[in-house]
C-alpha positions, 0 to 999 in steps of 0.5 A, a space after each residue: 113347828 111345835 104345838 102345845 096341846 096340854 090342857 091348862 090347869 087351874 092354879 087360883 080361884 076367888 069367889 066374886 059373889 054368890 055362885 060366881 068364881 074367878 079362875 086363874 089358869 097356869 097359862 095366864 088366862 083368867 075366866 069368870 064362871 057362874 053356876 046357876 042354882 037349880 039346874 044341877 042334878 046329882 047328889 054331888 052337884 046339888 050342894 052348890 045351890 047353897 052359896 056358902 057351900 059354893 064359896 068353900 071352893 078350893 084349888 087342888 093343885 095335884 088335880 089342876 082344878 077346883 074342888 069342894 069339901 064333898 069331893 066334887 071337882 070340875 074337869 079343867 077342860 070344861 072350865 
């Protein structure tokens, strides 16, 4: 029996509404992720409080996850 242990990577993202994004993973899973403004600490994360900045999210296919213009990325295994 063979097991597949690699972490799925993000291949698509769409912002559904302020602070909510829908992610598509390479294994076909679709997941909605909501960010709660005001809970973040750290200079890279705090800009996500701004809905316009949050909406600037893009997929980095090389990293297999989502990224923002300031260099913030989220580990796909926590998404």
